[in-house]
C-alpha positions as CSV (number, residue, x, y, z in Angstrom):
1,M,0.0,0.0,0.0
2,N,1.3,3.5,-0.9
3,W,0.4,7.0,0.0
4,E,-0.3,8.9,-3.4
5,I,-1.3,12.4,-3.9
6,S,-4.9,12.5,-5.0
7,Y,-5.3,16.3,-5.2
8,Y,-3.0,19.2,-4.6
9,Q,-3.0,22.9,-5.3
10,T,-0.2,25.2,-4.2
11,P,-1.2,27.9,-1.8
12,H,0.7,31.0,-2.6
13,D,2.2,33.8,-0.6
14,N,-0.5,36.6,0.2
15,R,1.3,38.3,3.0
16,A,1.3,41.5,1.2
17,Q,-2.5,41.4,1.1
18,P,-3.4,39.4,4.2
19,F,-6.9,38.4,5.1
20,K,-8.1,39.0,8.7
21,Y,-11.1,37.4,10.2
22,Q,-12.5,37.4,13.7
23,E,-13.9,33.9,13.1
24,L,-14.0,31.6,10.0
25,A,-16.1,28.9,8.5
26,Q,-14.7,27.7,5.2
27,V,-16.0,25.2,2.7
28,V,-13.9,23.6,-0.1
29,K,-14.8,21.2,-2.7
30,L,-11.9,19.2,-4.3
31,T,-12.2,16.4,-6.8
32,P,-9.9,13.4,-6.3
33,F,-7.9,12.0,-9.2
34,L,-7.1,8.7,-7.4
35,S,-9.2,6.5,-5.2
36,G,-8.1,5.1,-1.9
37,Q,-9.2,3.3,1.3
38,A,-7.9,6.0,3.7
39,I,-7.0,9.8,3.3
40,Q,-4.6,12.2,4.9
41,I,-5.3,15.9,4.4
42,L,-2.6,18.4,4.0
43,M,-2.7,21.8,5.6
44,T,-0.3,24.7,5.3
45,N,0.8,27.9,7.1
46,V,4.0,28.3,5.2
47,Y,3.8,32.0,4.8
48,G,2.1,32.9,8.1
49,K,3.8,35.1,10.6
50,T,1.9,33.4,13.5
51,P,0.5,29.9,14.3
52,L,-3.0,29.3,13.1
53,K,-5.5,27.5,15.5
54,F,-8.5,25.8,14.2
55,K,-11.6,24.4,16.1
56,R,-12.2,21.5,13.8
57,L,-12.0,20.1,10.4
58,L,-14.8,18.1,8.8
59,L,-14.7,15.8,5.7
60,A,-17.7,14.6,3.6
61,D,-18.5,13.2,0.2
62,R,-21.9,15.1,0.2
63,E,-22.2,18.8,-0.1
64,D,-24.6,19.1,2.7
65,F,-22.1,17.3,5.1
66,S,-24.8,14.9,6.1
67,N,-22.2,12.1,6.3
68,A,-19.4,14.3,7.7
69,V,-16.6,12.8,9.8
70,L,-14.2,14.7,12.1
71,V,-10.5,14.8,10.9
72,P,-8.4,15.0,14.0
73,K,-4.7,16.0,14.6
74,N,-3.0,13.8,17.3
75,G,-6.4,12.4,18.1
76,V,-8.1,15.6,19.0
77,A,-10.4,18.0,17.1
78,E,-8.6,21.3,17.8
79,F,-5.3,21.7,16.0
80,V,-2.6,24.2,15.3
81,I,-0.5,24.9,12.2
82,P,2.8,26.3,13.3
83,Q,4.0,29.4,11.4
84,G,6.2,28.6,8.5
85,Q,5.0,24.9,8.3
86,S,2.9,22.4,6.5
87,I,1.2,19.5,8.4
88,G,-0.6,16.3,7.7
89,M,-3.7,15.6,9.6
90,D,-4.3,12.3,11.2
91,A,-4.8,9.6,8.5
92,I,-8.4,8.3,8.7
93,T,-10.3,5.5,7.1
94,F,-12.6,7.1,4.6
95,P,-13.3,5.7,1.1
96,V,-12.2,8.1,-1.6
97,K,-13.4,7.6,-5.3
98,A,-11.7,9.2,-8.2
99,G,-14.0,11.8,-9.7
100,Q,-16.3,12.0,-6.7
101,P,-15.9,15.4,-5.0
102,L,-14.9,15.7,-1.4
103,Y,-16.1,18.5,0.9
104,F,-14.1,20.0,3.5
105,R,-15.3,22.3,6.3
106,L,-12.6,24.3,8.3
107,E,-13.5,26.3,11.4
108,A,-11.8,28.8,13.5
109,D,-13.3,30.6,16.5
110,Q,-10.7,33.3,17.2
111,P,-9.2,36.3,15.4
112,Q,-6.5,35.3,12.8
113,T,-4.6,36.5,9.7
114,Y,-4.6,34.1,6.8
115,V,-2.0,34.4,4.0
116,D,-1.6,30.8,2.5
117,L,-4.1,31.5,-0.3
118,A,-5.5,29.4,-3.2
119,S,-8.3,30.1,-5.6
120,T,-10.2,29.1,-8.8
121,Y,-12.8,30.5,-11.0
122,D,-14.0,27.4,-12.7
123,P,-16.2,25.7,-10.1
124,S,-16.7,22.2,-11.7
125,L,-13.9,20.3,-10.0
126,V,-12.8,22.8,-7.5
127,N,-14.9,25.3,-5.5
128,A,-14.8,27.2,-2.2
129,S,-16.7,29.6,-0.1
130,I,-15.9,31.6,3.2
131,N,-18.1,32.8,6.0
132,S,-16.9,35.2,8.6
133,R,-18.9,33.5,11.4
134,V,-17.6,30.1,12.7
135,T,-21.4,29.0,12.9
136,G,-22.0,30.4,9.3
137,Q,-23.0,28.3,6.3
138,P,-20.7,29.0,3.4
139,H,-22.6,28.4,0.1
140,L,-20.7,27.2,-3.0
141,R,-21.3,29.4,-6.1
142,D,-21.5,28.0,-9.7
143,K,-20.8,31.4,-11.6
144,W,-17.3,31.2,-13.3
145,H,-16.8,34.9,-13.4
146,Q,-16.5,35.0,-9.6
147,R,-13.3,34.2,-7.9
148,K,-13.5,31.5,-5.1
149,S,-10.6,31.5,-2.6
150,W,-9.7,29.4,0.4
151,F,-6.9,29.2,3.1
152,S,-4.4,26.7,4.2
153,L,-5.9,23.5,2.6
154,A,-3.5,22.3,0.0
155,G,-4.8,18.9,-0.7
156,F,-4.8,15.2,0.3
157,R,-3.1,11.9,-0.1
158,V,-4.9,8.6,-0.3
159,L,-3.8,5.0,0.7
160,R,-3.9,2.6,-2.3
161,E,-2.3,-0.3,-3.9
162,N,-1.1,1.2,-7.1
163,S,1.1,4.2,-7.8
164,A,0.0,6.6,-10.6
165,P,1.9,9.0,-13.1
166,L,1.8,12.6,-11.9
167,V,0.8,15.4,-14.2
168,E,1.9,19.0,-12.8
169,L,0.1,22.1,-14.1
170,A,2.6,24.9,-13.5
171,G,3.1,28.6,-14.5
172,D,0.7,31.6,-14.3
173,S,-3.0,32.6,-14.1
174,L,-3.9,30.8,-17.3
175,I,-3.6,27.7,-15.2
176,E,-4.5,29.0,-11.7
177,T,-7.8,30.4,-12.7
178,G,-9.0,26.8,-13.3
179,M,-10.4,27.0,-16.8
180,V,-7.6,24.8,-18.4
181,A,-7.2,22.8,-15.1
182,A,-10.9,21.8,-15.1
183,A,-10.6,20.8,-18.9
184,L,-7.5,18.6,-18.4
185,G,-8.8,17.2,-15.2
186,K,-12.1,16.0,-16.7
187,H,-10.0,14.5,-19.6
188,L,-7.9,12.6,-17.1
189,L,-10.8,11.4,-15.2
190,T,-12.7,10.2,-18.2
191,N,-10.0,8.6,-20.3
192,Y,-7.5,7.5,-17.4
193,P,-10.0,6.9,-14.5
194,D,-8.0,6.2,-11.3
195,Q,-4.8,5.9,-13.2
196,V,-3.3,9.4,-13.5
197,T,-3.2,12.1,-10.8
198,M,-2.8,15.9,-11.4
199,I,-1.5,18.8,-9.3
200,N,-1.9,22.6,-9.8
201,T,1.3,24.6,-8.8
202,A,0.5,27.7,-10.9
203,I,0.4,31.2,-9.3
204,S,-1.4,34.2,-10.9
205,G,1.1,36.8,-12.1
206,S,4.1,34.5,-12.1
207,Q,6.9,35.0,-14.6
208,L,9.2,32.6,-16.1
209,V,12.6,34.3,-15.3
210,C,11.6,37.2,-13.2
211,D,10.6,37.3,-9.6
212,S,7.7,39.5,-8.8
213,P,8.2,43.2,-8.5
214,T,7.1,44.9,-5.3
215,D,5.7,48.2,-6.6
216,T,2.3,47.3,-5.2
217,P,0.9,44.7,-2.7
218,L,-0.7,42.9,-5.5
219,F,2.5,42.5,-7.5
220,A,4.3,41.1,-4.5
221,T,1.8,38.2,-4.4
222,F,3.1,37.0,-7.8
223,G,6.0,35.3,-6.0
224,P,9.3,34.0,-7.3
225,S,9.8,33.2,-10.9
226,L,8.8,29.7,-12.2
227,L,12.4,28.8,-12.6
228,H,13.2,29.8,-9.0
229,R,10.2,27.8,-7.7
230,L,11.3,24.7,-9.6
231,T,14.7,24.7,-8.0
232,Q,13.0,24.3,-4.6
233,S,10.2,22.0,-5.7
234,T,10.0,18.4,-4.4
235,W,7.6,17.3,-7.0
236,R,8.7,14.8,-9.6
237,P,6.0,14.9,-12.3
238,Q,6.1,12.4,-15.2
239,V,4.6,15.3,-17.3
240,M,4.8,19.1,-16.6
241,I,2.6,21.5,-18.5
242,A,4.0,24.9,-18.0
243,S,2.2,28.1,-19.1
244,A,4.8,31.0,-18.7
245,G,6.4,33.8,-20.5
246,G,3.5,36.2,-21.1
247,N,3.9,38.0,-17.8
248,D,7.6,38.5,-18.4
249,L,6.5,40.7,-21.4
250,M,3.7,42.5,-19.7
251,M,5.2,43.4,-16.3
252,P,7.6,46.1,-17.5
253,L,4.7,48.0,-18.9
254,I,2.8,48.2,-15.5
255,S,5.7,48.1,-13.0
256,S,9.2,49.2,-12.5
257,Q,10.6,45.9,-13.7
258,K,13.0,46.3,-16.7
259,P,12.1,44.8,-20.0
260,V,13.3,41.2,-20.4
261,P,15.5,40.7,-23.4
262,M,14.3,38.1,-25.9
263,A,17.6,36.1,-25.4
264,E,17.0,35.8,-21.7
265,L,13.5,34.5,-22.2
266,E,14.7,32.0,-24.6
267,A,17.4,30.9,-22.3
268,G,14.8,30.7,-19.6
269,F,12.7,28.2,-21.6
270,E,15.9,26.2,-22.2
271,Q,16.6,26.0,-18.5
272,L,13.1,25.0,-17.9
273,T,13.6,21.9,-20.1
274,R,16.8,21.0,-18.3
275,L,15.1,21.3,-14.8
276,V,12.2,19.0,-15.9
277,K,14.7,16.6,-17.6
278,Q,16.8,16.3,-14.4
279,R,13.6,15.1,-12.7
280,R,13.2,12.5,-15.4
281,G,10.0,14.2,-16.6
282,K,8.6,15.3,-19.8
283,L,7.7,18.9,-20.6
284,L,4.9,20.6,-22.6
285,V,4.8,24.3,-23.0
286,P,1.9,25.9,-24.7
287,N,3.1,28.9,-26.6
288,L,2.0,32.2,-25.7
289,G,-1.3,32.1,-27.6
290,P,-2.9,34.9,-29.8
291,K,-2.3,38.6,-29.4
292,R,-4.0,40.0,-26.4
293,A,-5.6,43.5,-25.6
294,K,-7.5,45.0,-28.4
295,D,-8.2,47.9,-26.2
296,A,-5.8,49.3,-23.6
297,A,-5.0,46.6,-21.0
298,Y,-1.4,46.9,-21.9
299,G,-1.3,50.6,-22.1
300,G,0.7,52.4,-24.8
301,G,3.0,49.4,-25.2
302,K,0.5,46.7,-26.3
303,A,1.7,46.6,-29.9
304,K,5.3,46.1,-28.7
305,V,4.3,43.4,-26.4
306,N,2.2,41.6,-29.1
307,Q,5.0,41.8,-31.5
308,A,7.3,40.2,-28.9
309,R,4.6,37.6,-28.2
310,E,4.7,36.7,-31.9
311,Q,8.5,36.6,-32.0
312,L,8.7,34.3,-29.0
313,N,6.0,32.0,-30.4
314,K,8.0,31.7,-33.6
315,W,11.1,30.7,-31.6
316,L,9.1,28.2,-29.5
317,G,7.7,26.6,-32.7
318,Q,11.0,24.9,-33.3
319,F,10.8,22.7,-30.4
320,P,8.9,19.4,-30.0
321,W,7.9,20.3,-26.4
322,A,6.1,23.4,-27.4
323,V,2.3,23.2,-28.3
324,D,0.6,25.7,-30.6
325,V,-2.5,27.0,-28.8
326,T,-2.4,30.2,-31.0
327,N,-4.5,29.0,-33.9
328,V,-7.2,27.5,-31.9
329,L,-7.7,30.6,-29.8
330,S,-7.4,33.3,-32.4
331,D,-10.0,35.3,-34.2
332,D,-9.6,36.4,-37.8
333,Q,-7.5,39.3,-36.8
334,G,-5.0,37.2,-34.7
335,F,-6.4,38.4,-31.3
336,L,-7.9,36.3,-28.6
337,A,-11.4,35.3,-30.0
338,S,-14.4,36.6,-28.0
339,Q,-15.8,33.2,-27.3
340,Y,-12.6,32.2,-25.5
341,D,-12.2,35.6,-23.7
342,F,-12.8,35.8,-19.9
343,G,-13.8,39.3,-20.6
344,D,-10.5,41.2,-19.8
345,H,-8.8,40.4,-23.2
346,L,-6.2,38.5,-21.2
347,H,-7.6,35.3,-19.6
348,L,-9.7,32.4,-20.8
349,S,-13.4,31.6,-20.5
350,P,-14.3,27.9,-19.8
351,A,-14.6,27.5,-23.6
352,G,-11.2,28.9,-23.9
353,G,-9.9,26.5,-21.3
354,V,-11.4,23.6,-23.2
355,A,-9.8,24.8,-26.5
356,F,-6.5,25.3,-24.8
357,A,-6.6,21.8,-23.3
358,D,-7.6,20.3,-26.5
359,A,-4.5,21.5,-28.2
360,L,-2.4,19.9,-25.4
361,I,-4.2,16.6,-25.1
362,P,-2.8,14.7,-28.2
363,Q,0.7,15.2,-27.0
364,L,-0.3,14.6,-23.3
365,D,-2.0,11.4,-24.2
366,Q,1.0,10.1,-26.0
367,L,3.3,10.7,-23.1
368,L,0.9,9.1,-20.7
369,R,0.3,6.0,-22.8
370,E,4.2,5.7,-22.7
371,R,4.2,5.9,-18.9
372,I,1.1,3.8,-18.2
373,L,2.0,1.0,-20.6
């Protein structure tokens, strides 16, 4: 029997924009990729400046929590996550079935500051809601335009007989917002049921080669570059899908960050391939997609950014690990098509997430078949 990761989403550093609650009731829905006979839930306070104390954690496989069980730590309901640490809750016997959502209710009855933050927009596989009263009833929302965030719950492992290939979704907001993750997750659950697991380590605003600027509290949440994060990562995915590079082009237009030379970006992608290869994994990199921002989201430099985007896409096109998502997402003028647009000319709608995933799936399937067989 082995402990295998069944769902994981990296909480990122929100110390620059902390959330303060007098009390907390949080409900999170996470969909397992692997089945198991027992479960261990993973909690984090990696970025917290003080310990976090919780009244209890409940687990159910029904949204109404009618069959909820208490998840203890060291045999008791109340537990503390020390500052700067991650912990595993007590492993409990609880049948987990791939594709059947699990629901987690986390309660705190004292004032605390929360900074280990995860979020999604697409609610189909992952969802969350928060109430500022410990006795409150958070309600999960289905509208994909609304951001759903949660604290300190990173994911869970399951106890099972068979190990499974790991797919890691890495990079920036095109992954973290959940549109692409949901489409790829549904593909894996349908075509590789209980055979492949997937984690989401993407961070909105993340760049490939540059750490986040600190001009504003929001920018500071973007965190270290993808390359810097990978040098510290303990994950060893069989396949990594890394969406990156676009923010390196955009940030110099809206922050004090200096423009990134094209040669440096190219070298960054080459370093990315080396890091994944060192972990004996395979890499897939969707190109930067079609031109963005018909209007003014990039300010006066949008034409220059779109030109650089096309130049980098042309360079990426020579590598077998690069996947062209540009053609499927473009309108007849080469911009992000309206049906695939979240509404900000930058991010993807659920339909855009499906189109993006569909471009990746043929190569992903080929790599997974090699691993599974």
